C-alpha positions in Angstrom: 230.7 143.0 -4.6 234.3 142.5 -4.7 236.8 144.9 -3.3 240.3 145.7 -5.7 243.1 144.6 -4.0 245.8 147.4 -3.5 249.4 147.2 -4.1 252.4 149.6 -3.2 255.3 149.1 -5.4 258.3 150.2 -4.3 261.3 150.2 -6.4 264.2 152.5 -7.2 264.2 152.1 -10.9 261.7 154.3 -12.8 261.1 152.4 -15.6 261.1 149.2 -13.6 257.7 150.8 -11.5 255.9 152.3 -14.5 255.7 149.1 -16.5 254.8 147.2 -13.4 252.5 149.6 -12.4 250.4 150.1 -15.7 250.5 146.0 -16.2 248.6 145.4 -12.6 246.3 148.3 -13.5 245.0 146.0 -16.4 245.0 143.3 -15.0 242.7 144.9 -12.4 244.9 146.0 -9.0 244.8 149.2 -7.8 248.4 150.3 -7.8 250.6 153.4 -5.9 254.5 153.5 -6.9 257.3 154.8 -4.2 260.8 155.2 -5.6 262.8 154.5 -2.3 261.6 153.5 1.6 260.5 156.5 2.7 258.1 157.8 0.2 256.7 154.0 0.6 256.1 154.8 4.6 254.6 158.3 4.0 252.1 156.7 1.0 251.5 153.3 3.8 250.6 156.1 6.0 248.0 157.8 4.3 246.6 154.9 2.1 245.1 151.7 2.8 247.4 148.8 1.0 246.9 145.1 1.1 250.8 144.5 -0.3 253.5 145.9 -1.3 256.1 144.8 -4.0 259.2 145.5 -2.6 262.5 145.2 -4.4 265.2 144.0 -2.3 268.5 145.8 -4.1 267.7 149.7 -3.2 270.5 152.1 -1.7 269.3 153.6 1.3 267.1 151.6 3.3 267.4 148.3 1.5 263.9 145.7 0.9 264.8 143.9 4.2 264.9 146.6 6.4 261.8 148.4 4.8 260.0 145.4 4.7 261.3 144.9 9.1 259.6 148.3 8.7 255.9 147.8 7.4 255.9 144.8 9.4 256.3 147.1 12.5 254.3 150.1 11.5 251.8 148.4 9.7 251.1 144.7 10.1 247.7 144.5 8.5 250.0 145.0 5.1 251.7 142.3 3.3 254.9 142.4 2.1 256.9 140.5 -1.1 260.1 141.0 -1.8 261.4 141.1 -5.1 265.1 141.3 -7.1 267.6 139.8 -9.9 268.9 138.3 -6.9 267.4 135.0 -5.5 266.0 134.3 -1.8 265.3 130.9 -0.9 261.8 130.5 1.6 264.6 129.4 4.6 266.2 132.6 3.8 263.3 134.8 4.0 262.3 133.4 7.2 266.1 133.4 8.5 265.6 137.4 7.6 262.9 137.5 10.3 261.2 140.7 7.8 257.8 139.3 7.5 257.9 138.6 4.1 254.9 136.5 3.1 257.0 135.8 -0.5 259.6 136.2 -2.9 259.1 136.5 -6.5 262.1 136.7 -8.8 262.6 139.2 -11.5 262.5 139.0 -14.6 259.0 138.3 -14.4 256.9 136.0 -15.9 253.5 138.8 -15.7 250.7 136.0 -15.6 252.8 133.8 -12.9 253.5 136.7 -11.1 249.9 138.4 -11.0 248.4 135.1 -9.9 251.0 135.4 -7.1 249.8 138.4 -5.9 246.1 137.6 -5.8 246.8 134.5 -3.6 248.4 136.6 -1.4 245.7 139.3 -1.4 242.7 137.2 -1.9 242.4 136.8 2.2 242.0 140.7 2.8 240.0 141.5 -0.4 
């Protein structure tokens, strides 16, 4: 029996969270949503997620800082950063935030789903 991957979407834009959560659910993921870093850490503390899809540019604690906290507190959770601003793989490594990938906005949903599946398949 296959385990359904569970993804936490962290984005300060409510419309973005809602649209993405609907699309990912339709593609067979279990989804939780958070509007900021504090809500994300609370969810991760009580719920087992395979992956967190984190917006890079959020007010307060940004995506890089949240990724570092997730890496330290929940090392089993993979983090994928996302933003309209592009980060190269080299920049991602140099940021030392533990993220396993970066997906630029706007998304092509088929590409995003395939990428997220490739990152969660080992844990599912």
